[in-house]
A tleap script that builds the chain and sets N, CA, C and O, in Angstrom:
source leaprc.protein.ff14SB
mol = sequence {
  NMET ALA THR THR ASP PHE GLY SER LEU PRO
  ARG GLU ASN PRO CYS ALA GLN CYS GLY LYS
  PRO ILE ALA VAL PRO GLU TRP VAL GLU ALA
  GLY PRO ARG ARG THR SER TYR LEU TRP ARG
  CYS ARG ALA CYS ASP TYR ARG PHE GLU ALA
  VAL ALA PHE PHE ASP GLN SER GLU PRO ASN
  ARG GLU ALA LEU ALA CALA
}
set mol.1.N position { 12.812 -14.512 21.246 }
set mol.1.CA position { 11.967 -13.381 20.926 }
set mol.1.C position { 12.861 -12.227 20.488 }
set mol.1.O position { 13.802 -11.874 21.199 }
set mol.2.N position { 12.587 -11.648 19.356 }
set mol.2.CA position { 13.380 -10.530 18.844 }
set mol.2.C position { 12.945 -9.237 19.515 }
set mol.2.O position { 11.801 -9.091 19.945 }
set mol.3.N position { 13.880 -8.310 19.594 }
set mol.3.CA position { 13.573 -7.033 20.226 }
set mol.3.C position { 13.938 -5.889 19.294 }
set mol.3.O position { 14.815 -6.031 18.443 }
set mol.4.N position { 13.264 -4.754 19.455 }
set mol.4.CA position { 13.580 -3.582 18.649 }
set mol.4.C position { 13.896 -2.384 19.528 }
set mol.4.O position { 13.779 -1.247 19.071 }
set mol.5.N position { 14.288 -2.603 20.764 }
set mol.5.CA position { 14.675 -1.517 21.662 }
set mol.5.C position { 16.080 -1.060 21.299 }
set mol.5.O position { 17.060 -1.632 21.777 }
set mol.6.N position { 16.190 -0.033 20.458 }
set mol.6.CA position { 17.484 0.411 19.965 }
set mol.6.C position { 18.261 1.207 20.994 }
set mol.6.O position { 19.443 1.474 20.777 }
set mol.7.N position { 17.655 1.599 22.104 }
set mol.7.CA position { 18.339 2.380 23.119 }
set mol.7.C position { 19.420 1.611 23.854 }
set mol.7.O position { 20.404 2.208 24.292 }
set mol.8.N position { 19.265 0.303 24.003 }
set mol.8.CA position { 20.228 -0.480 24.769 }
set mol.8.C position { 21.086 -1.400 23.894 }
set mol.8.O position { 21.795 -2.256 24.423 }
set mol.9.N position { 21.038 -1.243 22.590 }
set mol.9.CA position { 21.819 -2.096 21.700 }
set mol.9.C position { 23.284 -1.692 21.664 }
set mol.9.O position { 23.614 -0.514 21.795 }
set mol.10.N position { 24.165 -2.681 21.485 }
set mol.10.CA position { 25.562 -2.325 21.259 }
set mol.10.C position { 25.671 -1.615 19.913 }
set mol.10.O position { 24.912 -1.905 18.989 }
set mol.11.N position { 26.610 -0.691 19.808 }
set mol.11.CA position { 26.756 0.088 18.571 }
set mol.11.C position { 28.206 0.096 18.116 }
set mol.11.O position { 29.133 -0.065 18.910 }
set mol.12.N position { 28.371 0.288 16.811 }
set mol.12.CA position { 29.693 0.437 16.190 }
set mol.12.C position { 30.616 -0.753 16.467 }
set mol.12.O position { 31.816 -0.577 16.676 }
set mol.13.N position { 30.054 -1.956 16.466 }
set mol.13.CA position { 30.862 -3.164 16.609 }
set mol.13.C position { 31.677 -3.341 15.334 }
set mol.13.O position { 31.110 -3.240 14.247 }
set mol.14.N position { 32.981 -3.601 15.414 }
set mol.14.CA position { 33.758 -3.787 14.188 }
set mol.14.C position { 33.442 -5.127 13.532 }
set mol.14.O position { 33.196 -6.122 14.213 }
set mol.15.N position { 33.452 -5.138 12.203 }
set mol.15.CA position { 33.237 -6.365 11.449 }
set mol.15.C position { 34.350 -7.352 11.783 }
set mol.15.O position { 35.519 -6.973 11.864 }
set mol.16.N position { 33.986 -8.619 11.975 }
set mol.16.CA position { 34.962 -9.649 12.308 }
set mol.16.C position { 35.858 -9.995 11.121 }
set mol.16.O position { 36.887 -10.647 11.297 }
set mol.17.N position { 35.480 -9.564 9.910 }
set mol.17.CA position { 36.285 -9.883 8.733 }
set mol.17.C position { 37.077 -8.685 8.221 }
set mol.17.O position { 38.288 -8.785 8.027 }
set mol.18.N position { 36.406 -7.548 7.999 }
set mol.18.CA position { 37.104 -6.405 7.394 }
set mol.18.C position { 37.408 -5.284 8.387 }
set mol.18.O position { 38.200 -4.394 8.081 }
set mol.19.N position { 36.786 -5.312 9.585 }
set mol.19.CA position { 37.074 -4.324 10.620 }
set mol.19.C position { 36.269 -3.042 10.547 }
set mol.19.O position { 36.396 -2.197 11.433 }
set mol.20.N position { 35.450 -2.867 9.529 }
set mol.20.CA position { 34.625 -1.649 9.429 }
set mol.20.C position { 33.546 -1.679 10.502 }
set mol.20.O position { 33.024 -2.749 10.814 }
set mol.21.N position { 33.199 -0.524 11.075 }
set mol.21.CA position { 32.170 -0.503 12.127 }
set mol.21.C position { 30.777 -0.813 11.578 }
set mol.21.O position { 30.413 -0.383 10.483 }
set mol.22.N position { 30.013 -1.565 12.361 }
set mol.22.CA position { 28.623 -1.886 12.027 }
set mol.22.C position { 27.758 -1.126 13.018 }
set mol.22.O position { 27.917 -1.278 14.229 }
set mol.23.N position { 26.846 -0.312 12.512 }
set mol.23.CA position { 26.069 0.607 13.346 }
set mol.23.C position { 25.302 -0.114 14.457 }
set mol.23.O position { 25.485 0.205 15.632 }
set mol.24.N position { 24.463 -1.063 14.113 }
set mol.24.CA position { 23.658 -1.817 15.085 }
set mol.24.C position { 23.501 -3.246 14.579 }
set mol.24.O position { 23.639 -3.488 13.380 }
set mol.25.N position { 23.216 -4.197 15.467 }
set mol.25.CA position { 23.000 -5.576 15.021 }
set mol.25.C position { 21.749 -5.685 14.155 }
set mol.25.O position { 20.801 -4.915 14.306 }
set mol.26.N position { 21.767 -6.649 13.254 }
set mol.26.CA position { 20.626 -6.891 12.372 }
set mol.26.C position { 19.501 -7.617 13.113 }
set mol.26.O position { 18.327 -7.436 12.791 }
set mol.27.N position { 19.857 -8.430 14.096 }
set mol.27.CA position { 18.877 -9.229 14.827 }
set mol.27.C position { 19.346 -9.371 16.269 }
set mol.27.O position { 20.540 -9.530 16.523 }
set mol.28.N position { 18.420 -9.315 17.204 }
set mol.28.CA position { 18.728 -9.500 18.621 }
set mol.28.C position { 17.737 -10.500 19.184 }
set mol.28.O position { 16.531 -10.385 18.963 }
set mol.29.N position { 18.251 -11.484 19.912 }
set mol.29.CA position { 17.376 -12.468 20.538 }
set mol.29.C position { 17.806 -12.645 21.987 }
set mol.29.O position { 18.938 -13.037 22.270 }
set mol.30.N position { 16.889 -12.351 22.894 }
set mol.30.CA position { 17.169 -12.469 24.327 }
set mol.30.C position { 16.657 -13.807 24.832 }
set mol.30.O position { 15.585 -14.270 24.445 }
set mol.31.N position { 17.444 -14.411 25.700 }
set mol.31.CA position { 17.064 -15.674 26.325 }
set mol.31.C position { 17.442 -15.614 27.790 }
set mol.31.O position { 17.945 -14.596 28.266 }
set mol.32.N position { 17.203 -16.694 28.504 }
set mol.32.CA position { 17.586 -16.710 29.909 }
set mol.32.C position { 19.112 -16.636 30.047 }
set mol.32.O position { 19.834 -17.485 29.524 }
set mol.33.N position { 19.581 -15.629 30.743 }
set mol.33.CA position { 21.000 -15.426 31.048 }
set mol.33.C position { 21.874 -15.132 29.835 }
set mol.33.O position { 23.099 -15.193 29.941 }
set mol.34.N position { 21.271 -14.808 28.662 }
set mol.34.CA position { 22.090 -14.493 27.498 }
set mol.34.C position { 21.304 -13.658 26.487 }
set mol.34.O position { 20.073 -13.691 26.459 }
set mol.35.N position { 22.028 -12.916 25.664 }
set mol.35.CA position { 21.450 -12.201 24.540 }
set mol.35.C position { 22.337 -12.458 23.332 }
set mol.35.O position { 23.557 -12.311 23.414 }
set mol.36.N position { 21.731 -12.843 22.207 }
set mol.36.CA position { 22.464 -13.108 20.968 }
set mol.36.C position { 22.267 -11.947 20.008 }
set mol.36.O position { 21.172 -11.396 19.893 }
set mol.37.N position { 23.346 -11.582 19.320 }
set mol.37.CA position { 23.316 -10.497 18.350 }
set mol.37.C position { 23.806 -11.021 17.007 }
set mol.37.O position { 24.864 -11.646 16.939 }
set mol.38.N position { 23.051 -10.775 15.938 }
set mol.38.CA position { 23.480 -11.116 14.593 }
set mol.38.C position { 23.939 -9.834 13.917 }
set mol.38.O position { 23.174 -8.878 13.792 }
set mol.39.N position { 25.191 -9.821 13.483 }
set mol.39.CA position { 25.779 -8.650 12.837 }
set mol.39.C position { 25.964 -8.938 11.354 }
set mol.39.O position { 26.336 -10.049 10.974 }
set mol.40.N position { 25.702 -7.921 10.505 }
set mol.40.CA position { 25.953 -8.039 9.069 }
set mol.40.C position { 26.682 -6.788 8.618 }
set mol.40.O position { 26.212 -5.668 8.818 }
set mol.41.N position { 27.825 -6.996 8.012 }
set mol.41.CA position { 28.631 -5.882 7.520 }
set mol.41.C position { 28.155 -5.500 6.126 }
set mol.41.O position { 28.143 -6.336 5.223 }
set mol.42.N position { 27.770 -4.267 5.950 }
set mol.42.CA position { 27.325 -3.800 4.639 }
set mol.42.C position { 28.497 -3.579 3.690 }
set mol.42.O position { 28.301 -3.532 2.475 }
set mol.43.N position { 29.707 -3.441 4.218 }
set mol.43.CA position { 30.884 -3.223 3.385 }
set mol.43.C position { 31.327 -4.510 2.678 }
set mol.43.O position { 31.631 -4.487 1.485 }
set mol.44.N position { 31.364 -5.641 3.413 }
set mol.44.CA position { 31.859 -6.886 2.818 }
set mol.44.C position { 30.828 -8.023 2.848 }
set mol.44.O position { 31.119 -9.129 2.392 }
set mol.45.N position { 29.631 -7.760 3.379 }
set mol.45.CA position { 28.517 -8.711 3.466 }
set mol.45.C position { 28.824 -9.924 4.357 }
set mol.45.O position { 28.194 -10.972 4.215 }
set mol.46.N position { 29.775 -9.784 5.261 }
set mol.46.CA position { 30.086 -10.855 6.211 }
set mol.46.C position { 29.061 -10.822 7.333 }
set mol.46.O position { 28.667 -9.746 7.781 }
set mol.47.N position { 28.625 -11.992 7.793 }
set mol.47.CA position { 27.669 -12.094 8.897 }
set mol.47.C position { 28.282 -12.927 10.007 }
set mol.47.O position { 28.955 -13.927 9.755 }
set mol.48.N position { 28.041 -12.502 11.235 }
set mol.48.CA position { 28.536 -13.253 12.378 }
set mol.48.C position { 27.647 -13.003 13.578 }
set mol.48.O position { 26.907 -12.020 13.624 }
set mol.49.N position { 27.725 -13.906 14.554 }
set mol.49.CA position { 26.909 -13.818 15.758 }
set mol.49.C position { 27.810 -13.584 16.960 }
set mol.49.O position { 28.902 -14.146 17.054 }
set mol.50.N position { 27.344 -12.755 17.868 }
set mol.50.CA position { 28.011 -12.539 19.148 }
set mol.50.C position { 26.976 -12.803 20.241 }
set mol.50.O position { 25.804 -12.457 20.093 }
set mol.51.N position { 27.419 -13.418 21.337 }
set mol.51.CA position { 26.517 -13.751 22.436 }
set mol.51.C position { 27.047 -13.131 23.721 }
set mol.51.O position { 28.221 -13.289 24.056 }
set mol.52.N position { 26.180 -12.426 24.436 }
set mol.52.CA position { 26.515 -11.866 25.747 }
set mol.52.C position { 25.861 -12.750 26.800 }
set mol.52.O position { 24.662 -13.020 26.734 }
set mol.53.N position { 26.654 -13.202 27.774 }
set mol.53.CA position { 26.151 -14.016 28.880 }
set mol.53.C position { 26.084 -13.160 30.129 }
set mol.53.O position { 26.977 -12.352 30.386 }
set mol.54.N position { 25.015 -13.338 30.911 }
set mol.54.CA position { 24.791 -12.538 32.099 }
set mol.54.C position { 24.775 -13.406 33.342 }
set mol.54.O position { 24.291 -14.538 33.311 }
set mol.55.N position { 25.295 -12.885 34.421 }
set mol.55.CA position { 25.291 -13.551 35.709 }
set mol.55.C position { 23.960 -13.222 36.386 }
set mol.55.O position { 23.703 -12.060 36.700 }
set mol.56.N position { 23.126 -14.207 36.612 }
set mol.56.CA position { 21.804 -13.961 37.196 }
set mol.56.C position { 21.870 -13.481 38.624 }
set mol.56.O position { 20.907 -12.889 39.111 }
set mol.57.N position { 22.958 -13.709 39.307 }
set mol.57.CA position { 23.047 -13.247 40.687 }
set mol.57.C position { 23.265 -11.746 40.771 }
set mol.57.O position { 23.104 -11.154 41.838 }
set mol.58.N position { 23.630 -11.123 39.652 }
set mol.58.CA position { 23.835 -9.668 39.612 }
set mol.58.C position { 22.565 -9.004 39.084 }
set mol.58.O position { 22.161 -9.290 37.957 }
set mol.59.N position { 21.930 -8.139 39.846 }
set mol.59.CA position { 20.673 -7.519 39.406 }
set mol.59.C position { 20.852 -6.546 38.248 }
set mol.59.O position { 19.878 -6.279 37.544 }
set mol.60.N position { 22.057 -5.995 38.010 }
set mol.60.CA position { 22.226 -4.998 36.949 }
set mol.60.C position { 22.491 -5.623 35.575 }
set mol.60.O position { 22.642 -4.888 34.599 }
set mol.61.N position { 22.553 -6.961 35.468 }
set mol.61.CA position { 22.730 -7.690 34.205 }
set mol.61.C position { 23.952 -7.235 33.430 }
set mol.61.O position { 23.852 -6.976 32.230 }
set mol.62.N position { 25.074 -7.131 34.064 }
set mol.62.CA position { 26.310 -6.770 33.374 }
set mol.62.C position { 26.821 -7.976 32.571 }
set mol.62.O position { 26.849 -9.094 33.085 }
set mol.63.N position { 27.220 -7.751 31.327 }
set mol.63.CA position { 27.654 -8.828 30.452 }
set mol.63.C position { 28.953 -9.451 30.955 }
set mol.63.O position { 29.863 -8.742 31.385 }
set mol.64.N position { 29.034 -10.781 30.899 }
set mol.64.CA position { 30.246 -11.494 31.259 }
set mol.64.C position { 31.151 -11.685 30.038 }
set mol.64.O position { 32.374 -11.713 30.171 }
set mol.65.N position { 30.553 -11.815 28.857 }
set mol.65.CA position { 31.312 -11.987 27.607 }
set mol.65.C position { 30.423 -11.599 26.446 }
set mol.65.O position { 29.198 -11.682 26.535 }
set mol.66.N position { 31.041 -11.176 25.358 }
set mol.66.CA position { 30.269 -10.840 24.159 }
set mol.66.C position { 31.082 -11.146 22.941 }
set mol.66.O position { 30.618 -10.936 21.821 }
savepdb mol mol.pdb
quit
């Protein structure tokens, strides 16, 4: 399920190819114990995905990796 809650999105992630900052992810999909982010760089048109995994035993949902 995609989300549009821009308040909790990661911001200014550097492009994996050219290093320019990307303001917000193009697509976000939340699942059990993970959230996937699709990033698209407007400078070089490179697209990549980052996934954050969460420890369910922690109530504050702190990311284990992204």
